[in-house]
MMTF fields as JSON, N, C-alpha, C and O atoms, coordinates in Angstrom:
{
  "mmtfVersion": "1.0.0",
  "mmtfProducer": "UNKNOWN",
  "numBonds": 507,
  "numAtoms": 508,
  "numGroups": 127,
  "numChains": 1,
  "numModels": 1,
  "chainsPerModel": [1],
  "groupsPerChain": [127],
  "chainIdList": ["A"],
  "bondAtomList": [4, 2, 8, 6, 12, 10, 16, 14, 20, 18, 24, 22, 28, 26, 32, 30, 36, 34, 40, 38, 44, 42, 48, 46, 52, 50, 56, 54, 60, 58, 64, 62, 68, 66, 72, 70, 76, 74, 80, 78, 84, 82, 88, 86, 92, 90, 96, 94, 100, 98, 104, 102, 108, 106, 112, 110, 116, 114, 120, 118, 124, 122, 128, 126, 132, 130, 136, 134, 140, 138, 144, 142, 148, 146, 152, 150, 156, 154, 160, 158, 164, 162, 168, 166, 172, 170, 176, 174, 180, 178, 184, 182, 188, 186, 192, 190, 196, 194, 200, 198, 204, 202, 208, 206, 212, 210, 216, 214, 220, 218, 224, 222, 228, 226, 232, 230, 236, 234, 240, 238, 244, 242, 248, 246, 252, 250, 256, 254, 260, 258, 264, 262, 268, 266, 272, 270, 276, 274, 280, 278, 284, 282, 288, 286, 292, 290, 296, 294, 300, 298, 304, 302, 308, 306, 312, 310, 316, 314, 320, 318, 324, 322, 328, 326, 332, 330, 336, 334, 340, 338, 344, 342, 348, 346, 352, 350, 356, 354, 360, 358, 364, 362, 368, 366, 372, 370, 376, 374, 380, 378, 384, 382, 388, 386, 392, 390, 396, 394, 400, 398, 404, 402, 408, 406, 412, 410, 416, 414, 420, 418, 424, 422, 428, 426, 432, 430, 436, 434, 440, 438, 444, 442, 448, 446, 452, 450, 456, 454, 460, 458, 464, 462, 468, 466, 472, 470, 476, 474, 480, 478, 484, 482, 488, 486, 492, 490, 496, 494, 500, 498, 504, 502],
  "bondOrderList": [1, 1, 1, 1, 1, 1, 1, 1, 1, 1, 1, 1, 1, 1, 1, 1, 1, 1, 1, 1, 1, 1, 1, 1, 1, 1, 1, 1, 1, 1, 1, 1, 1, 1, 1, 1, 1, 1, 1, 1, 1, 1, 1, 1, 1, 1, 1, 1, 1, 1, 1, 1, 1, 1, 1, 1, 1, 1, 1, 1, 1, 1, 1, 1, 1, 1, 1, 1, 1, 1, 1, 1, 1, 1, 1, 1, 1, 1, 1, 1, 1, 1, 1, 1, 1, 1, 1, 1, 1, 1, 1, 1, 1, 1, 1, 1, 1, 1, 1, 1, 1, 1, 1, 1, 1, 1, 1, 1, 1, 1, 1, 1, 1, 1, 1, 1, 1, 1, 1, 1, 1, 1, 1, 1, 1, 1],
  "groupList": [{"groupName": "UNK", "atomNameList": ["N", "CA", "C", "O"], "elementList": ["N", "C", "C", "O"], "formalChargeList": [0, 0, 0, 0], "bondAtomList": [1, 0, 2, 1, 3, 2], "bondOrderList": [1, 1, 2], "singleLetterCode": "X", "chemCompType": "L-PEPTIDE LINKING"}],
  "groupTypeList": [0, 0, 0, 0, 0, 0, 0, 0, 0, 0, 0, 0, 0, 0, 0, 0, 0, 0, 0, 0, 0, 0, 0, 0, 0, 0, 0, 0, 0, 0, 0, 0, 0, 0, 0, 0, 0, 0, 0, 0, 0, 0, 0, 0, 0, 0, 0, 0, 0, 0, 0, 0, 0, 0, 0, 0, 0, 0, 0, 0, 0, 0, 0, 0, 0, 0, 0, 0, 0, 0, 0, 0, 0, 0, 0, 0, 0, 0, 0, 0, 0, 0, 0, 0, 0, 0, 0, 0, 0, 0, 0, 0, 0, 0, 0, 0, 0, 0, 0, 0, 0, 0, 0, 0, 0, 0, 0, 0, 0, 0, 0, 0, 0, 0, 0, 0, 0, 0, 0, 0, 0, 0, 0, 0, 0, 0, 0],
  "groupIdList": [1, 2, 3, 4, 5, 6, 7, 8, 9, 10, 11, 12, 13, 14, 15, 16, 17, 18, 19, 20, 21, 22, 23, 24, 25, 26, 27, 28, 29, 30, 31, 32, 33, 34, 35, 36, 37, 38, 39, 40, 41, 42, 43, 44, 45, 46, 47, 48, 49, 50, 51, 52, 53, 54, 55, 56, 57, 58, 59, 60, 61, 62, 63, 64, 65, 66, 67, 68, 69, 70, 71, 72, 73, 74, 75, 76, 77, 78, 79, 80, 81, 82, 83, 84, 85, 86, 87, 88, 89, 90, 91, 92, 93, 94, 95, 96, 97, 98, 99, 100, 101, 102, 103, 104, 105, 106, 107, 108, 109, 110, 111, 112, 113, 114, 115, 116, 117, 118, 119, 120, 121, 122, 123, 124, 125, 126, 127],
  "secStructList": [7, 7, 1, 6, 6, 7, 3, 3, 3, 3, 3, 7, 1, 1, 1, 1, 7, 3, 3, 3, 3, 3, 3, 3, 7, 7, 1, 1, 7, 7, 7, 7, 7, 4, 4, 4, 6, 6, 7, 6, 6, 7, 7, 3, 3, 3, 7, 6, 6, 1, 7, 7, 1, 7, 7, 4, 4, 4, 4, 6, 6, 6, 6, 7, 1, 5, 7, 7, 7, 7, 1, 1, 7, 7, 1, 7, 7, 7, 7, 7, 7, 7, 1, 7, 7, 7, 5, 7, 7, 7, 7, 1, 1, 7, 7, 1, 7, 7, 6, 6, 7, 7, 7, 6, 6, 7, 7, 7, 7, 7, 7, 7, 7, 1, 7, 7, 7, 1, 7, 7, 7, 7, 7, 7, 7, 7, 7],
  "xCoordList": [-62.71, -61.802, -62.67, -62.118, -64.008, -64.452, -65.894, -66.582, -65.803, -67.11, -65.85, -66.062, -64.935, -64.023, -63.586, -63.273, -63.526, -62.944, -64.53, -64.443, -65.572, -66.457, -66.852, -66.94, -67.167, -67.608, -68.695, -69.293, -68.765, -69.205, -70.413, -70.474, -71.485, -72.904, -73.52, -73.696, -74.379, -74.897, -75.885, -75.771, -77.133, -78.024, -77.354, -76.272, -78.562, -78.557, -78.602, -77.59, -79.497, -79.604, -80.257, -79.983, -81.437, -82.944, -83.485, -84.219, -82.788, -83.248, -83.626, -84.1, -83.943, -84.765, -84.464, -85.117, -82.951, -81.989, -80.965, -80.577, -80.412, -78.902, -77.492, -77.685, -76.666, -75.178, -74.456, -74.607, -73.555, -71.508, -71.437, -71.811, -71.122, -70.1, -68.735, -68.114, -68.047, -66.823, -66.05, -66.294, -64.718, -64.328, -63.037, -62.743, -61.605, -60.496, -60.103, -60.489, -59.269, -59.055, -57.288, -57.025, -56.081, -54.577, -54.346, -54.932, -53.141, -52.076, -52.898, -52.963, -53.413, -53.995, -53.793, -54.171, -52.961, -52.964, -53.414, -53.073, -55.211, -56.03, -55.652, -54.98, -56.497, -55.91, -57.271, -57.238, -58.2, -59.719, -60.362, -60.256, -61.344, -62.325, -63.991, -65.182, -63.64, -65.658, -66.464, -67.564, -65.502, -66.917, -67.499, -68.072, -67.168, -67.511, -69.183, -69.83, -69.378, -70.191, -71.728, -72.81, -71.506, -73.054, -72.736, -73.181, -71.785, -72.04, -72.323, -71.326, -73.154, -73.363, -73.562, -73.844, -73.476, -73.608, -72.08, -71.891, -70.812, -70.34, -69.377, -68.749, -69.327, -68.998, -67.226, -67.004, -65.67, -64.851, -64.305, -64.224, -63.91, -63.066, -61.744, -61.581, -60.693, -59.074, -58.264, -57.741, -58.2, -57.721, -55.771, -55.362, -54.978, -54.162, -53.162, -53.372, -51.51, -51.394, -51.305, -50.931, -52.083, -52.716, -51.951, -51.248, -52.169, -51.91, -52.844, -52.429, -53.926, -55.109, -54.326, -53.339, -54.965, -55.064, -56.232, -56.959, -56.531, -58.122, -59.02, -59.035, -59.948, -60.329, -62.293, -63.27, -61.98, -63.755, -64.747, -65.846, -64.426, -65.866, -66.107, -67.288, -65.477, -65.389, -66.636, -66.96, -67.427, -68.912, -70.177, -71.259, -69.738, -71.232, -71.221, -72.197, -70.568, -70.295, -71.18, -70.822, -71.951, -72.871, -72.158, -71.765, -71.739, -71.882, -70.454, -70.044, -69.712, -67.701, -67.602, -67.955, -67.262, -67.178, -65.176, -64.585, -64.691, -63.307, -62.357, -62.52, -61.266, -61.019, -59.924, -59.645, -59.035, -57.777, -56.524, -55.873, -56.374, -55.663, -54.056, -53.808, -53.148, -51.886, -51.418, -52.129, -50.025, -49.131, -49.561, -49.248, -50.215, -51.005, -50.328, -49.281, -51.005, -50.283, -50.953, -50.871, -51.572, -52.88, -51.951, -51.024, -51.942, -51.192, -52.652, -52.148, -53.901, -54.607, -55.284, -55.334, -55.72, -56.386, -57.976, -58.986, -57.994, -59.715, -60.762, -60.886, -61.401, -62.299, -63.456, -63.264, -64.879, -66.665, -66.958, -66.391, -67.821, -67.981, -68.807, -69.964, -68.412, -69.17, -69.755, -69.001, -70.469, -70.903, -70.624, -70.846, -69.723, -69.889, -68.266, -67.858, -67.859, -66.206, -65.465, -65.377, -64.614, -63.924, -63.033, -62.384, -62.464, -61.054, -60.567, -61.389, -58.81, -59.241, -57.493, -56.962, -56.677, -55.519, -54.496, -54.582, -53.913, -53.076, -51.789, -51.087, -51.378, -50.28, -49.332, -49.91, -47.867, -47.255, -47.583, -47.647, -47.925, -48.801, -47.806, -46.945, -48.118, -46.925, -48.477, -48.974, -48.726, -49.402, -48.892, -47.835, -49.352, -48.279, -49.989, -50.671, -50.22, -51.583, -52.521, -52.582, -53.402, -55.076, -55.692, -56.752, -55.399, -56.558, -57.246, -56.92, -58.471, -59.931, -60.425, -61.27, -60.095, -60.029, -60.927, -60.589, -62.649, -62.812, -63.956, -64.035, -64.578, -65.378, -65.78, -65.038, -67.294, -67.505, -67.425, -66.846, -67.669, -66.86, -66.05, -66.259, -64.626, -64.029, -63.023, -62.699, -62.111, -61.804, -60.263, -59.612, -59.734, -58.421, -58.406, -59.341, -56.553, -56.419, -54.583, -53.875, -54.403, -53.051, -52.502, -53.556, -51.462, -51.203, -49.389, -48.7, -48.971, -47.721, -46.877, -46.942, -45.794, -45.315, -44.317, -44.414, -43.135, -42.159, -42.113, -41.81, -42.563, -43.728, -44.499, -44.643, -45.214, -46.165, -45.774, -44.57, -46.255, -45.338, -46.121, -45.947, -47.351, -48.4, -49.38, -49.526, -49.833, -51.045, -51.211, -50.441, -52.915, -53.784, -54.675, -55.843, -54.254, -54.721, -56.413, -57.168, -56.533, -58.385, -57.936, -57.033, -59.658, -59.705, -61.102, -61.838, -61.342, -62.301, -63.007, -62.601, -64.53, -65.313, -66.531, -67.297, -66.748, -66.937, -67.709, -66.92, -68.957, -69.7, -70.579, -71.456],
  "yCoordList": [-65.973, -65.063, -64.084, -63.617, -63.601, -62.7, -62.284, -61.304, -64.104, -64.518, -64.394, -63.317, -64.826, -65.154, -63.992, -64.167, -62.432, -61.458, -60.571, -59.612, -61.274, -60.722, -61.134, -62.327, -59.715, -60.376, -59.188, -58.323, -59.415, -59.121, -58.493, -57.579, -59.206, -59.166, -58.577, -58.902, -56.567, -56.201, -55.485, -55.624, -54.481, -54.164, -53.563, -53.178, -53.141, -51.789, -50.785, -50.32, -49.773, -48.576, -48.1, -46.9, -48.443, -48.995, -49.518, -49.011, -51.034, -51.786, -52.345, -52.885, -53.038, -53.463, -55.453, -56.439, -54.989, -56.038, -55.616, -54.544, -57.255, -57.31, -57.165, -57.189, -57.077, -57.086, -57.578, -57.649, -57.95, -57.95, -56.313, -55.761, -55.854, -54.259, -54.501, -53.655, -55.374, -55.162, -56.438, -57.583, -54.91, -56.588, -56.373, -55.178, -57.63, -57.247, -58.288, -59.447, -57.853, -58.426, -57.886, -57.687, -57.656, -57.339, -58.965, -60.027, -58.538, -58.864, -60.593, -61.73, -59.76, -60.841, -60.769, -61.503, -59.451, -59.179, -58.819, -58.801, -57.839, -58.116, -56.203, -55.243, -56.479, -54.903, -54.478, -53.921, -54.564, -54.062, -54.255, -55.251, -52.892, -53.339, -53.356, -53.598, -53.189, -53.302, -54.416, -54.291, -55.371, -56.336, -56.183, -57.085, -54.909, -54.013, -52.829, -52.191, -52.902, -52.487, -53.215, -52.644, -54.776, -55.746, -55.982, -56.93, -54.783, -55.026, -53.314, -52.632, -52.867, -51.54, -51.044, -49.847, -51.784, -51.488, -51.706, -51.782, -51.806, -52.177, -51.093, -50.548, -50.699, -49.762, -49.795, -48.679, -50.819, -51.049, -51.022, -52.25, -50.833, -52.139, -51.675, -50.625, -52.804, -53.236, -53.879, -54.989, -53.035, -53.758, -52.966, -52.438, -52.982, -53.004, -53.991, -55.176, -53.457, -54.044, -55.615, -56.787, -54.315, -55.309, -54.173, -53.213, -54.425, -53.54, -52.297, -51.783, -51.925, -50.981, -49.91, -49.505, -49.431, -47.567, -47.113, -46.518, -47.39, -46.461, -47.39, -48.619, -46.446, -46.436, -45.8, -45.555, -45.801, -45.323, -46.377, -46.385, -46.805, -48.41, -48.149, -48.461, -47.347, -47.28, -46.493, -46.153, -46.314, -44.736, -45.717, -45.531, -46.426, -47.728, -47.41, -46.914, -47.614, -47.666, -46.713, -46.223, -46.773, -44.552, -44.447, -43.319, -45.876, -45.625, -45.579, -44.981, -46.206, -46.808, -45.833, -44.836, -45.573, -45.521, -45.031, -43.972, -46.356, -46.22, -47.021, -48.229, -46.696, -47.151, -47.335, -46.595, -48.396, -48.482, -49.131, -50.075, -48.47, -48.595, -48.242, -47.041, -48.906, -48.723, -49.338, -50.331, -49.407, -50.62, -50.785, -51.851, -49.89, -49.972, -48.867, -48.284, -48.732, -48.363, -46.889, -46.4, -46.312, -45.264, -44.497, -44.635, -43.24, -42.373, -40.753, -39.911, -40.71, -39.405, -40.703, -41.932, -39.499, -40.429, -39.994, -40.187, -39.532, -38.709, -40.049, -40.901, -40.182, -40.842, -39.742, -38.571, -40.638, -39.645, -39.219, -39.675, -38.379, -37.851, -38.84, -39.021, -39.42, -40.374, -39.443, -38.513, -39.573, -38.746, -38.566, -37.638, -40.401, -40.906, -41.063, -41.14, -41.068, -41.946, -40.907, -39.811, -41.506, -40.918, -40.875, -39.912, -42.287, -42.238, -42.92, -43.583, -42.648, -43.164, -43.127, -42.227, -44.591, -43.982, -45.079, -46.173, -44.175, -43.989, -43.916, -43.518, -44.351, -44.187, -45.445, -46.267, -45.267, -46.068, -46.125, -47.238, -44.859, -45.299, -44.389, -43.8, -44.298, -42.912, -42.117, -42.245, -41.383, -40.412, -39.124, -39.028, -38.022, -36.411, -35.844, -35.101, -36.013, -34.893, -35.274, -36.406, -34.218, -34.796, -34.034, -33.895, -32.823, -32.504, -33.341, -34.439, -32.793, -33.499, -34.5, -35.204, -34.753, -35.233, -34.101, -33.121, -35.34, -33.983, -34.986, -36.047, -34.875, -35.712, -34.88, -34.462, -34.912, -33.886, -34.764, -33.918, -35.743, -36.044, -36.955, -37.939, -36.475, -37.14, -36.466, -35.4, -37.071, -36.997, -37.091, -36.519, -38.36, -38.552, -39.043, -39.367, -38.878, -38.757, -39.479, -39.051, -39.995, -41.089, -40.275, -39.869, -39.848, -40.175, -40.032, -39.233, -41.022, -41.051, -41.575, -42.789, -40.624, -41.63, -40.313, -39.335, -41.159, -40.372, -39.378, -38.195, -40.182, -39.255, -38.342, -37.951, -37.879, -36.621, -35.41, -35.157, -34.901, -33.485, -33.014, -32.265, -32.78, -31.3, -32.185, -33.401, -31.152, -31.263, -30.569, -29.744, -30.355, -29.304, -28.907, -28.826, -28.595, -28.69, -28.552, -27.951, -29.106, -29.926, -29.012, -28.717, -28.738, -27.979, -28.446, -28.54, -28.864, -30.143, -28.464, -27.787, -28.597, -27.925, -28.762, -29.375, -28.795, -29.936, -28.904, -28.407, -27.973, -27.12, -28.025, -27.768],
  "zCoordList": [65.273, 66.31, 67.034, 68.029, 66.779, 67.038, 67.917, 68.199, 68.176, 69.012, 70.079, 70.636, 70.504, 71.355, 72.161, 73.339, 71.44, 71.392, 72.539, 73.306, 72.233, 72.382, 73.98, 74.273, 75.35, 76.097, 76.807, 76.168, 78.338, 78.887, 78.339, 77.516, 78.999, 78.41, 79.201, 80.375, 78.018, 80.164, 78.969, 77.751, 79.891, 78.983, 78.643, 79.085, 76.713, 76.284, 76.251, 76.774, 75.774, 76.764, 76.182, 76.154, 75.366, 75.988, 77.188, 78.037, 77.043, 78.908, 78.813, 79.813, 77.179, 75.923, 76.516, 76.858, 76.282, 75.492, 76.14, 76.605, 76.043, 76.174, 75.218, 74.002, 75.498, 73.845, 74.789, 76.009, 73.991, 74.568, 74.444, 73.409, 75.141, 74.964, 74.972, 74.328, 75.485, 75.418, 73.911, 73.529, 73.381, 71.824, 72.265, 72.295, 72.848, 72.834, 72.175, 72.329, 71.375, 70.515, 70.183, 68.998, 71.285, 70.83, 70.288, 70.5, 69.458, 68.716, 68.304, 68.772, 67.088, 66.482, 64.844, 63.93, 64.896, 62.958, 62.496, 61.314, 63.06, 62.209, 61.393, 61.768, 60.227, 59.518, 59.063, 57.966, 59.484, 59.506, 60.64, 61.355, 60.918, 61.847, 60.715, 60.911, 60.24, 59.116, 60.425, 60.964, 60.596, 61.286, 63.16, 63.77, 63.689, 64.144, 63.737, 64.567, 62.543, 62.018, 62.391, 62.252, 62.955, 63.296, 65.021, 65.668, 65.62, 67.302, 67.404, 67.646, 67.293, 67.927, 69.019, 69.076, 70.132, 71.811, 72.519, 73.733, 71.242, 72.332, 72.458, 71.55, 74.523, 74.574, 75.055, 75.522, 75.116, 75.568, 74.602, 74.647, 73.877, 72.454, 73.132, 73.752, 72.86, 72.732, 71.697, 71.797, 70.628, 69.384, 69.492, 68.457, 70.526, 70.455, 69.995, 70.253, 68.986, 69.04, 67.932, 67.88, 67.076, 65.247, 64.013, 64.333, 63.103, 62.175, 61.445, 60.406, 61.966, 61.861, 61.629, 62.244, 60.519, 59.332, 59.631, 58.835, 60.945, 59.926, 60.97, 60.891, 62.204, 62.678, 62.456, 63.164, 61.314, 60.998, 60.837, 60.282, 61.139, 61.559, 62.331, 62.486, 63.696, 65.055, 65.695, 66.832, 63.805, 64.175, 64.617, 65.176, 64.279, 64.358, 66.256, 66.818, 66.633, 67.552, 68.941, 70.013, 68.488, 69.518, 70.638, 70.936, 71.744, 72.628, 72.98, 73.975, 72.166, 72.937, 73.655, 73.024, 74.792, 76.871, 76.558, 76.768, 76.004, 76.089, 75.069, 75.241, 73.901, 73.123, 73.743, 74.687, 73.335, 72.556, 72.028, 72.477, 71.086, 69.844, 70.304, 70.192, 70.702, 70.933, 70.238, 70.081, 69.278, 68.772, 67.271, 66.741, 66.551, 64.969, 64.237, 64.518, 63.409, 62.213, 61.835, 60.708, 62.863, 62.199, 62.15, 62.948, 60.979, 60.853, 61.764, 62.507, 61.529, 62.139, 63.625, 63.68, 64.679, 65.438, 64.846, 65.524, 63.815, 63.036, 63.374, 62.494, 64.491, 64.867, 64.231, 63.902, 64.172, 64.058, 65.501, 66.494, 65.487, 66.727, 67.514, 67.135, 68.43, 68.959, 70.659, 70.944, 71.262, 71.813, 73.174, 73.952, 73.365, 74.741, 75.394, 76.552, 74.611, 74.619, 75.009, 74.455, 76.564, 77.921, 77.969, 78.376, 77.425, 77.854, 76.333, 75.701, 75.661, 74.234, 74.672, 75.323, 74.013, 74.14, 72.42, 71.861, 72.349, 70.942, 70.957, 70.027, 72.16, 72.129, 70.941, 70.23, 71.023, 69.717, 68.588, 68.066, 67.767, 66.325, 65.792, 66.445, 63.862, 64.093, 63.123, 62.004, 64.251, 63.571, 63.586, 64.21, 63.051, 62.321, 63.097, 62.391, 63.682, 64.094, 64.972, 65.451, 65.257, 66.187, 65.788, 66.399, 64.238, 63.712, 63.299, 62.848, 63.444, 63.695, 64.407, 63.854, 65.556, 66.71, 68.182, 68.846, 68.05, 68.812, 69.403, 68.783, 70.162, 71.258, 72.929, 73.818, 72.789, 73.276, 75.027, 75.707, 75.775, 76.706, 77.023, 77.733, 76.226, 76.792, 77.352, 76.828, 78.871, 79.773, 80.108, 80.982, 78.74, 79.193, 77.339, 76.607, 76.996, 75.5, 75.887, 76.799, 75.444, 75.822, 74.445, 73.955, 73.611, 72.383, 72.427, 71.794, 73.332, 73.047, 72.017, 71.824, 71.048, 69.805, 70.432, 71.173, 69.431, 68.631, 67.688, 67.842, 66.332, 65.911, 65.436, 64.277, 66.851, 66.658, 65.93, 65.964, 65.517, 64.782, 64.737, 63.775, 65.243, 64.619, 66.5, 66.625, 67.578, 68.268, 68.45, 68.944, 68.029, 68.604, 69.29, 68.91, 70.422, 72.194, 72.098, 71.334, 72.845, 73.454, 74.723, 75.506, 74.193, 75.686, 75.533, 74.551, 77.523, 77.686, 78.913, 79.858, 77.788, 78.829, 79.511, 78.768, 81.171, 81.427, 81.805, 82.609, 81.849, 82.823, 83.146, 83.971]
}
């Protein structure tokens, strides 16, 4: 299942090798992302419509640019600080707040959900 979900071969940050940088696995019933620790060069991840409760395995994806994790079972948007993360979509999860969510390059954040009770406003400083 993992092999068919990987795509887009690109140069890694050092420019000396190539790696798959896209991981799309929507609607597969997955509950765990620990396998992603084997793919540190991922830039685009779509894990929508699954049964995920935790995104911390994405800490290994230090070059992640885009994350789409709509329709999962996430209670918190907490992610490790990802320096290059720019786009995040966490719509229709069981989110109860936005605390602990901080990424320096973030440009777009979508948290549409009827259960969201506390939202800490994020101030984006693009100086």
